[in-house]
N, CA, C and O atoms as a DFTB+ gen file, in Angstrom:
596 C
 N C O
     1  1     -13.077      -5.708      -9.784
     2  2     -12.324      -6.639      -8.966
     3  2     -13.313      -7.418      -8.102
     4  3     -14.282      -6.861      -7.585
     5  1     -13.055      -8.692      -7.959
     6  2     -13.898      -9.532      -7.102
     7  2     -13.644      -9.182      -5.637
     8  3     -12.525      -8.828      -5.264
     9  1     -14.681      -9.281      -4.812
    10  2     -14.483      -9.000      -3.377
    11  2     -13.383      -9.853      -2.747
    12  3     -12.661      -9.371      -1.873
    13  1     -13.241     -11.102      -3.168
    14  2     -12.202     -11.960      -2.573
    15  2     -10.799     -11.458      -2.932
    16  3      -9.884     -11.540      -2.112
    17  1     -10.627     -10.939      -4.150
    18  2      -9.329     -10.383      -4.541
    19  2      -9.043      -9.089      -3.769
    20  3      -7.922      -8.862      -3.316
    21  1     -10.074      -8.245      -3.627
    22  2      -9.916      -6.999      -2.867
    23  2      -9.567      -7.316      -1.415
    24  3      -8.731      -6.642      -0.813
    25  1     -10.208      -8.344      -0.853
    26  2      -9.915      -8.723       0.530
    27  2      -8.478      -9.229       0.663
    28  3      -7.792      -8.894       1.629
    29  1      -8.030     -10.014      -0.275
    30  2      -6.659     -10.545      -0.235
    31  2      -5.636      -9.411      -0.268
    32  3      -4.691      -9.407       0.521
    33  1      -5.816      -8.461      -1.164
    34  2      -4.894      -7.318      -1.255
    35  2      -4.998      -6.424      -0.014
    36  3      -3.994      -5.890       0.458
    37  1      -6.209      -6.264       0.507
    38  2      -6.401      -5.495       1.732
    39  2      -5.616      -6.111       2.874
    40  3      -4.979      -5.402       3.653
    41  1      -5.662      -7.441       2.974
    42  2      -4.954      -8.125       4.054
    43  2      -3.439      -7.986       3.927
    44  3      -2.733      -7.942       4.934
    45  1      -2.939      -7.916       2.695
    46  2      -1.499      -7.703       2.501
    47  2      -1.107      -6.324       3.025
    48  3      -0.150      -6.195       3.788
    49  1      -1.851      -5.290       2.614
    50  2      -1.570      -3.932       3.080
    51  2      -1.722      -3.861       4.601
    52  3      -0.885      -3.276       5.288
    53  1      -2.788      -4.457       5.117
    54  2      -3.038      -4.480       6.554
    55  2      -1.871      -5.124       7.302
    56  3      -1.412      -4.587       8.310
    57  1      -1.396      -6.252       6.824
    58  2      -0.279      -6.944       7.467
    59  2       0.984      -6.103       7.495
    60  3       1.703      -6.081       8.494
    61  1       1.252      -5.409       6.394
    62  2       2.434      -4.542       6.332
    63  2       2.311      -3.405       7.341
    64  3       3.267      -3.091       8.050
    65  1       1.134      -2.791       7.404
    66  2       0.914      -1.682       8.336
    67  2       1.090      -2.152       9.777
    68  3       1.790      -1.509      10.560
    69  1       0.458      -3.272      10.129
    70  2       0.555      -3.778      11.506
    71  2       2.009      -4.113      11.846
    72  3       2.492      -3.780      12.928
    73  1       2.702      -4.771      10.917
    74  2       4.103      -5.144      11.178
    75  2       4.976      -3.910      11.397
    76  3       5.749      -3.866      12.353
    77  1       4.861      -2.907      10.524
    78  2       5.662      -1.687      10.667
    79  2       5.299      -0.928      11.942
    80  3       6.177      -0.437      12.651
    81  1       4.011      -0.837      12.225
    82  2       3.560      -0.127      13.415
    83  2       4.078      -0.802      14.684
    84  3       4.653      -0.139      15.548
    85  1       3.881      -2.091      14.799
    86  2       4.291      -2.795      16.016
    87  2       5.812      -2.836      16.152
    88  3       6.337      -2.739      17.262
    89  1       6.519      -2.978      15.038
    90  2       7.991      -2.980      15.095
    91  2       8.513      -1.613      15.529
    92  3       9.444      -1.530      16.331
    93  1       7.919      -0.539      15.003
    94  2       8.381       0.803      15.382
    95  2       8.093       1.078      16.854
    96  3       8.920       1.687      17.533
    97  1       6.963       0.651      17.352
    98  2       6.626       0.851      18.764
    99  2       7.549       0.029      19.663
   100  3       7.962       0.497      20.724
   101  1       7.871      -1.195      19.240
   102  2       8.796      -2.029      20.021
   103  2      10.182      -1.398      20.058
   104  3      10.836      -1.384      21.101
   105  1      10.627      -0.877      18.923
   106  2      11.931      -0.232      18.856
   107  2      11.989       0.987      19.780
   108  3      12.955       1.174      20.519
   109  1      10.947       1.806      19.727
   110  2      10.893       2.980      20.607
   111  2      10.921       2.533      22.062
   112  3      11.612       3.132      22.887
   113  1      10.170       1.482      22.376
   114  2      10.117       0.991      23.749
   115  2      11.444       0.473      24.267
   116  3      11.711       0.545      25.466
   117  1      12.284      -0.052      23.374
   118  2      13.580      -0.562      23.811
   119  2      14.662       0.520      23.815
   120  3      15.635       0.415      24.561
   121  1      14.502       1.545      22.998
   122  2      15.535       2.569      22.873
   123  2      15.303       3.812      23.729
   124  3      16.256       4.500      24.095
   125  1      14.045       4.102      24.047
   126  2      13.725       5.301      24.828
   127  2      12.866       4.922      26.025
   128  3      11.889       4.186      25.887
   129  1      13.227       5.420      27.190
   130  2      12.391       5.227      28.369
   131  2      11.117       6.047      28.199
   132  3      11.096       7.032      27.461
   133  1      10.057       5.633      28.886
   134  2       8.809       6.379      28.793
   135  2       9.048       7.827      29.204
   136  3       9.605       8.092      30.269
   137  1       8.623       8.764      28.356
   138  2       8.817      10.184      28.593
   139  2      10.107      10.744      28.023
   140  3      10.276      11.961      27.948
   141  1      11.015       9.872      27.621
   142  2      12.298      10.331      27.069
   143  2      12.114      10.804      25.624
   144  3      11.300      10.263      24.876
   145  1      12.887      11.825      25.252
   146  2      12.808      12.413      23.909
   147  2      14.168      12.358      23.236
   148  3      15.200      12.617      23.856
   149  1      14.148      12.015      21.954
   150  2      15.342      12.038      21.116
   151  2      15.063      13.018      19.985
   152  3      14.142      12.802      19.196
   153  1      15.842      14.092      19.893
   154  2      15.677      15.069      18.817
   155  2      16.416      14.547      17.592
   156  3      17.638      14.398      17.610
   157  1      15.668      14.272      16.529
   158  2      16.229      13.669      15.321
   159  2      16.773      14.744      14.392
   160  3      17.958      14.742      14.059
   161  1      15.928      15.640      13.985
   162  2      16.284      16.797      13.160
   163  2      15.406      17.950      13.648
   164  3      14.406      17.714      14.326
   165  1      15.763      19.192      13.314
   166  2      14.890      20.291      13.741
   167  2      13.456      20.067      13.247
   168  3      13.221      19.854      12.058
   169  1      12.527      20.119      14.164
   170  2      11.124      19.922      13.824
   171  2      10.638      18.491      13.956
   172  3       9.452      18.230      13.755
   173  1      11.524      17.553      14.290
   174  2      11.117      16.159      14.465
   175  2      11.853      15.549      15.645
   176  3      13.083      15.521      15.695
   177  1      11.068      15.066      16.585
   178  2      11.632      14.359      17.729
   179  2      10.882      13.052      17.904
   180  3       9.757      12.903      17.430
   181  1      11.503      12.119      18.580
   182  2      10.858      10.874      18.969
   183  2      10.701      10.921      20.476
   184  3      11.681      11.074      21.204
   185  1       9.471      10.788      20.944
   186  2       9.171      10.836      22.370
   187  2       8.308       9.640      22.722
   188  3       7.241       9.450      22.140
   189  1       8.758       8.839      23.664
   190  2       8.026       7.645      24.084
   191  2       6.911       8.055      25.036
   192  3       7.164       8.347      26.205
   193  1       5.675       8.078      24.535
   194  2       4.520       8.463      25.347
   195  2       3.430       7.403      25.247
   196  3       3.477       6.532      24.379
   197  1       2.457       7.484      26.132
   198  2       1.301       6.601      26.118
   199  2       0.033       7.434      26.014
   200  3      -0.057       8.525      26.579
   201  1      -0.942       6.909      25.289
   202  2      -2.221       7.568      25.077
   203  2      -3.309       6.577      25.472
   204  3      -3.485       5.557      24.807
   205  1      -4.043       6.865      26.548
   206  2      -5.109       5.953      26.946
   207  2      -6.483       6.482      26.556
   208  3      -7.505       5.927      26.960
   209  1      -6.505       7.546      25.777
   210  2      -7.773       8.108      25.311
   211  2      -7.974       7.833      23.834
   212  3      -7.412       6.895      23.270
   213  1      -8.777       8.665      23.236
   214  2      -9.008       8.565      21.793
   215  2      -7.935       9.394      21.090
   216  3      -6.877       9.644      21.667
   217  1      -8.185       9.812      19.888
   218  2      -7.186      10.532      19.104
   219  2      -6.580      11.694      19.887
   220  3      -7.295      12.511      20.467
   221  1      -5.275      11.748      19.891
   222  2      -4.501      12.822      20.503
   223  2      -4.711      12.924      22.011
   224  3      -4.559      14.001      22.587
   225  1      -5.057      11.817      22.646
   226  2      -5.166      11.773      24.095
   227  2      -6.448      12.346      24.676
   228  3      -6.546      12.493      25.894
   229  1      -7.422      12.671      23.860
   230  2      -8.682      13.204      24.363
   231  2      -9.485      12.104      25.058
   232  3      -9.390      10.937      24.677
   233  1     -10.259      12.455      26.051
   234  2     -11.154      11.530      26.768
   235  2     -10.412      10.307      27.270
   236  3     -10.794       9.178      26.964
   237  1      -9.366      10.518      28.030
   238  2      -8.568       9.421      28.551
   239  2      -9.371       8.431      29.373
   240  3     -10.371       8.791      29.994
   241  1      -8.927       7.182      29.373
   242  2      -9.510       6.149      30.202
   243  2     -10.777       5.518      29.677
   244  3     -11.520       4.933      30.465
   245  1     -11.068       5.603      28.389
   246  2     -12.285       5.004      27.834
   247  2     -11.969       3.753      27.018
   248  3     -12.676       3.451      26.057
   249  1     -10.940       3.038      27.379
   250  2     -10.472       1.920      26.571
   251  2     -11.527       0.847      26.263
   252  3     -11.615       0.445      25.102
   253  1     -12.333       0.354      27.216
   254  2     -13.310      -0.679      26.853
   255  2     -14.307      -0.199      25.794
   256  3     -14.628      -0.932      24.858
   257  1     -14.785       1.015      25.947
   258  2     -15.711       1.568      24.954
   259  2     -14.991       1.771      23.628
   260  3     -15.527       1.457      22.565
   261  1     -13.788       2.290      23.699
   262  2     -13.014       2.544      22.491
   263  2     -12.700       1.246      21.749
   264  3     -12.716       1.220      20.519
   265  1     -12.419       0.187      22.469
   266  2     -12.161      -1.107      21.839
   267  2     -13.407      -1.587      21.106
   268  3     -13.310      -2.062      19.975
   269  1     -14.568      -1.470      21.729
   270  2     -15.817      -1.884      21.094
   271  2     -16.109      -1.050      19.851
   272  3     -16.526      -1.589      18.826
   273  1     -15.894       0.251      19.938
   274  2     -16.124       1.136      18.786
   275  2     -15.145       0.794      17.657
   276  3     -15.525       0.789      16.486
   277  1     -13.906       0.512      18.004
   278  2     -12.909       0.149      16.993
   279  2     -13.302      -1.132      16.270
   280  3     -13.201      -1.208      15.045
   281  1     -13.742      -2.122      17.006
   282  2     -14.152      -3.390      16.385
   283  2     -15.353      -3.170      15.475
   284  3     -15.409      -3.728      14.379
   285  1     -16.311      -2.366      15.915
   286  2     -17.469      -2.058      15.073
   287  2     -17.041      -1.315      13.807
   288  3     -17.547      -1.599      12.721
   289  1     -16.113      -0.368      13.943
   290  2     -15.625       0.381      12.781
   291  2     -14.901      -0.535      11.802
   292  3     -15.026      -0.369      10.588
   293  1     -14.149      -1.493      12.319
   294  2     -13.479      -2.461      11.440
   295  2     -14.505      -3.250      10.635
   296  3     -14.310      -3.498       9.445
   297  1     -15.577      -3.637      11.272
   298  2     -16.650      -4.343      10.561
   299  2     -17.258      -3.496       9.464
   300  3     -17.548      -3.995       8.377
   301  1     -17.453      -2.211       9.742
   302  2     -18.006      -1.305       8.733
   303  2     -17.057      -1.131       7.550
   304  3     -17.496      -1.090       6.401
   305  1     -15.764      -1.030       7.827
   306  2     -14.784      -0.900       6.744
   307  2     -14.798      -2.157       5.874
   308  3     -14.756      -2.064       4.647
   309  1     -14.858      -3.323       6.504
   310  2     -14.919      -4.579       5.726
   311  2     -16.200      -4.648       4.892
   312  3     -16.161      -5.065       3.734
   313  1     -17.315      -4.248       5.463
   314  2     -18.574      -4.244       4.712
   315  2     -18.477      -3.288       3.527
   316  3     -18.930      -3.608       2.428
   317  1     -17.893      -2.126       3.751
   318  2     -17.715      -1.159       2.672
   319  2     -16.821      -1.743       1.577
   320  3     -17.099      -1.585       0.389
   321  1     -15.758      -2.412       1.984
   322  2     -14.848      -3.028       1.016
   323  2     -15.599      -4.015       0.126
   324  3     -15.449      -3.991      -1.096
   325  1     -16.399      -4.876       0.731
   326  2     -17.116      -5.878      -0.050
   327  2     -18.167      -5.269      -0.962
   328  3     -18.401      -5.784      -2.056
   329  1     -18.806      -4.184      -0.538
   330  2     -19.850      -3.584      -1.375
   331  2     -19.284      -2.628      -2.422
   332  3     -19.995      -2.219      -3.339
   333  1     -18.007      -2.272      -2.288
   334  2     -17.377      -1.344      -3.239
   335  2     -16.093      -1.931      -3.844
   336  3     -15.183      -1.190      -4.213
   337  1     -16.028      -3.252      -3.941
   338  2     -14.806      -3.911      -4.419
   339  2     -14.439      -3.493      -5.839
   340  3     -13.280      -3.621      -6.235
   341  1     -15.397      -2.997      -6.607
   342  2     -15.089      -2.589      -7.980
   343  2     -14.410      -1.219      -8.040
   344  3     -13.894      -0.836      -9.090
   345  1     -14.403      -0.483      -6.937
   346  2     -13.700       0.808      -6.921
   347  2     -12.221       0.568      -7.133
   348  3     -11.635      -0.297      -6.481
   349  1     -11.605       1.322      -8.038
   350  2     -10.182       1.104      -8.280
   351  2      -9.352       1.361      -7.023
   352  3      -9.500       2.388      -6.361
   353  1      -8.507       0.437      -6.721
   354  2      -7.549       0.539      -5.620
   355  2      -8.185       0.670      -4.234
   356  3      -7.527       1.137      -3.305
   357  1      -9.442       0.269      -4.077
   358  2     -10.125       0.395      -2.791
   359  2      -9.393      -0.362      -1.688
   360  3      -9.505      -0.016      -0.512
   361  1      -8.652      -1.386      -2.067
   362  2      -7.952      -2.210      -1.078
   363  2      -6.828      -1.448      -0.376
   364  3      -6.420      -1.828       0.721
   365  1      -6.329      -0.388      -0.987
   366  2      -5.254       0.389      -0.341
   367  2      -5.786       1.135       0.884
   368  3      -5.272       0.922       1.982
   369  1      -6.807       2.012       0.741
   370  2      -7.290       2.686       1.943
   371  2      -7.898       1.715       2.952
   372  3      -7.773       1.921       4.159
   373  1      -8.552       0.664       2.471
   374  2      -9.121      -0.317       3.401
   375  2      -8.011      -0.978       4.214
   376  3      -8.145      -1.129       5.429
   377  1      -6.927      -1.368       3.567
   378  2      -5.801      -1.989       4.272
   379  2      -5.129      -1.037       5.237
   380  3      -4.730      -1.437       6.331
   381  1      -5.000       0.229       4.841
   382  2      -4.408       1.231       5.731
   383  2      -5.276       1.447       6.973
   384  3      -4.775       1.471       8.097
   385  1      -6.583       1.603       6.754
   386  2      -7.496       1.826       7.873
   387  2      -7.530       0.632       8.827
   388  3      -7.413       0.795      10.041
   389  1      -7.688      -0.548       8.276
   390  2      -7.781      -1.743       9.114
   391  2      -6.452      -2.013       9.814
   392  3      -6.430      -2.323      11.005
   393  1      -5.353      -1.896       9.087
   394  2      -4.036      -2.118       9.694
   395  2      -3.741      -1.134      10.801
   396  3      -3.234      -1.521      11.853
   397  1      -4.050       0.136      10.585
   398  2      -3.832       1.145      11.619
   399  2      -4.695       0.892      12.845
   400  3      -4.231       1.006      13.979
   401  1      -5.951       0.549      12.606
   402  2      -6.852       0.273      13.731
   403  2      -6.385      -0.948      14.520
   404  3      -6.413      -0.939      15.751
   405  1      -5.959      -1.993      13.819
   406  2      -5.473      -3.198      14.506
   407  2      -4.189      -2.898      15.276
   408  3      -4.010      -3.390      16.390
   409  1      -3.299      -2.101      14.700
   410  2      -2.063      -1.744      15.390
   411  2      -2.325      -1.041      16.708
   412  3      -1.718      -1.381      17.723
   413  1      -3.224      -0.065      16.706
   414  2      -3.545       0.646      17.941
   415  2      -4.387      -0.215      18.882
   416  3      -4.231      -0.136      20.100
   417  1      -5.278      -1.035      18.324
   418  2      -6.090      -1.936      19.141
   419  2      -5.210      -2.946      19.872
   420  3      -5.457      -3.258      21.037
   421  1      -4.193      -3.452      19.198
   422  2      -3.270      -4.404      19.833
   423  2      -2.606      -3.770      21.053
   424  3      -2.461      -4.422      22.088
   425  1      -2.204      -2.515      20.939
   426  2      -1.610      -1.802      22.083
   427  2      -2.609      -1.684      23.229
   428  3      -2.276      -1.954      24.383
   429  1      -3.838      -1.277      22.902
   430  2      -4.862      -1.085      23.947
   431  2      -5.146      -2.385      24.686
   432  3      -5.274      -2.396      25.910
   433  1      -5.245      -3.471      23.944
   434  2      -5.534      -4.762      24.574
   435  2      -4.332      -5.231      25.392
   436  3      -4.494      -5.721      26.509
   437  1      -3.141      -5.085      24.844
   438  2      -1.923      -5.580      25.492
   439  2      -1.491      -4.741      26.686
   440  3      -1.081      -5.292      27.707
   441  1      -1.578      -3.406      26.575
   442  2      -1.024      -2.560      27.639
   443  2      -1.981      -1.503      28.165
   444  3      -1.606      -0.721      29.039
   445  1      -3.204      -1.458      27.658
   446  2      -4.182      -0.500      28.163
   447  2      -4.062       0.896      27.604
   448  3      -4.847       1.777      27.957
   449  1      -3.093       1.111      26.737
   450  2      -2.893       2.420      26.112
   451  2      -2.107       2.217      24.817
   452  3      -1.562       1.144      24.560
   453  1      -2.066       3.264      24.022
   454  2      -1.365       3.226      22.735
   455  2      -0.016       3.918      22.883
   456  3       0.081       4.976      23.504
   457  1       1.018       3.322      22.313
   458  2       2.339       3.946      22.292
   459  2       2.382       4.967      21.162
   460  3       2.149       4.627      20.002
   461  1       2.678       6.206      21.499
   462  2       2.872       7.274      20.519
   463  2       4.315       7.733      20.619
   464  3       4.905       7.706      21.700
   465  1       4.889       8.155      19.497
   466  2       6.303       8.538      19.546
   467  2       6.731       9.582      18.532
   468  3       7.796      10.174      18.707
   469  1       5.972       9.838      17.494
   470  2       6.360      10.841      16.499
   471  2       5.916      12.199      17.042
   472  3       4.725      12.450      17.226
   473  1       6.877      13.053      17.290
   474  2       6.629      14.311      17.995
   475  2       7.004      15.483      17.089
   476  3       8.181      15.761      16.860
   477  1       5.986      16.156      16.586
   478  2       6.171      17.332      15.736
   479  2       5.745      18.579      16.499
   480  3       4.876      18.507      17.367
   481  1       6.347      19.716      16.184
   482  2       5.926      20.945      16.864
   483  2       4.452      21.248      16.569
   484  3       3.967      21.011      15.463
   485  1       3.764      21.766      17.560
   486  2       2.380      22.221      17.424
   487  2       1.399      21.105      17.054
   488  3       0.322      21.384      16.529
   489  1       1.761      19.847      17.323
   490  2       0.874      18.729      17.018
   491  2       1.059      17.669      18.091
   492  3       2.191      17.415      18.503
   493  1      -0.019      17.039      18.558
   494  2       0.144      15.981      19.556
   495  2       0.965      14.807      19.011
   496  3       0.977      14.556      17.806
   497  1       1.634      14.107      19.893
   498  2       2.450      12.957      19.509
   499  2       1.550      11.870      18.921
   500  3       0.422      11.677      19.377
   501  1       2.057      11.157      17.902
   502  2       1.283      10.122      17.225
   503  2       2.198       8.975      16.835
   504  3       3.380       8.977      17.181
   505  1       1.655       7.981      16.107
   506  2       2.430       6.804      15.712
   507  2       2.129       6.426      14.263
   508  3       1.336       7.091      13.596
   509  1       2.764       5.361      13.779
   510  2       2.569       4.951      12.389
   511  2       1.154       4.447      12.112
   512  3       0.652       4.601      10.999
   513  1       0.510       3.851      13.106
   514  2      -0.884       3.424      12.918
   515  2      -1.772       4.643      12.663
   516  3      -2.666       4.597      11.818
   517  1      -1.527       5.723      13.388
   518  2      -2.292       6.957      13.177
   519  2      -2.066       7.509      11.770
   520  3      -2.999       7.988      11.126
   521  1      -0.827       7.437      11.302
   522  2      -0.511       7.883       9.943
   523  2      -1.284       7.037       8.921
   524  3      -1.851       7.570       7.968
   525  1      -1.301       5.717       9.130
   526  2      -2.006       4.818       8.210
   527  2      -3.507       5.111       8.207
   528  3      -4.128       5.143       7.145
   529  1      -4.085       5.321       9.373
   530  2      -5.517       5.621       9.452
   531  2      -5.830       6.928       8.725
   532  3      -6.784       6.995       7.950
   533  1      -5.042       7.948       8.970
   534  2      -5.260       9.243       8.317
   535  2      -5.095       9.129       6.799
   536  3      -5.915       9.648       6.042
   537  1      -4.036       8.450       6.360
   538  2      -3.820       8.260       4.918
   539  2      -4.949       7.440       4.307
   540  3      -5.376       7.713       3.185
   541  1      -5.435       6.437       5.038
   542  2      -6.536       5.612       4.538
   543  2      -7.808       6.416       4.340
   544  3      -8.484       6.274       3.321
   545  1      -8.135       7.255       5.305
   546  2      -9.328       8.090       5.187
   547  2      -9.188       9.048       4.010
   548  3     -10.123       9.202       3.224
   549  1      -8.029       9.695       3.882
   550  2      -7.817      10.629       2.764
   551  2      -7.895       9.906       1.422
   552  3      -8.519      10.401       0.484
   553  1      -7.264       8.741       1.331
   554  2      -7.299       7.982       0.075
   555  2      -8.721       7.548      -0.253
   556  3      -9.130       7.582      -1.413
   557  1      -9.466       7.145       0.752
   558  2     -10.849       6.729       0.532
   559  2     -11.678       7.882      -0.020
   560  3     -12.534       7.687      -0.882
   561  1     -11.418       9.076       0.481
   562  2     -12.153      10.252       0.009
   563  2     -11.712      10.681      -1.388
   564  3     -12.505      11.241      -2.145
   565  1     -10.455      10.420      -1.730
   566  2      -9.924      10.894      -3.004
   567  2     -10.041       9.902      -4.143
   568  3      -9.982      10.295      -5.309
   569  1     -10.208       8.605      -3.827
   570  2     -10.328       7.620      -4.898
   571  2     -11.648       7.837      -5.637
   572  3     -12.699       7.985      -5.014
   573  1     -11.586       7.854      -6.958
   574  2     -12.812       8.111      -7.711
   575  2     -13.766       6.911      -7.656
   576  3     -13.340       5.758      -7.584
   577  1     -15.043       7.211      -7.691
   578  2     -16.054       6.152      -7.839
   579  2     -16.031       5.685      -9.281
   580  3     -15.965       6.500     -10.201
   581  1     -16.083       4.387      -9.478
   582  2     -16.146       3.851     -10.846
   583  2     -17.589       3.908     -11.303
   584  3     -18.485       3.389     -10.637
   585  1     -17.804       4.532     -12.429
   586  2     -19.154       4.645     -12.974
   587  2     -19.418       3.471     -13.915
   588  3     -18.524       3.060     -14.655
   589  1     -20.647       2.924     -13.893
   590  2     -20.955       1.823     -14.806
   591  2     -20.825       2.266     -16.263
   592  3     -21.129       3.415     -16.585
   593  1     -20.372       1.358     -17.160
   594  2     -20.191       1.730     -18.582
   595  2     -21.477       2.032     -19.276
   596  3     -21.476       2.355     -20.464
């Protein structure tokens, strides 16, 4: 696949991730007050929380540094995409990673923290951008390298 085609498909996946992430966060923000919890089914609740740290609320209050690191990581993902465009389906994990990072970055820039709302037992609250980032990393690790013929 040409790098331009991989980039185009990556941007489609990225756009879908950002749209779903931001729409879900907006919905939570309008339906639940900050700190409020809605129990959906046993083992799943929606809780409107804010995270001003890194993953799972660790190292709170490092937003300027975290924003810079996120932008640098986005550049690395794009560079990887262009140098590995021949990998089958590489645009899927790239789009998931970039879309998830942009979704959380938009929150940090707009409100100084990330909106988290998916609340599972024994796990810190997270959001759809976090799901996309995690799925992107796993897919990147699991996609086979294409060997030259």
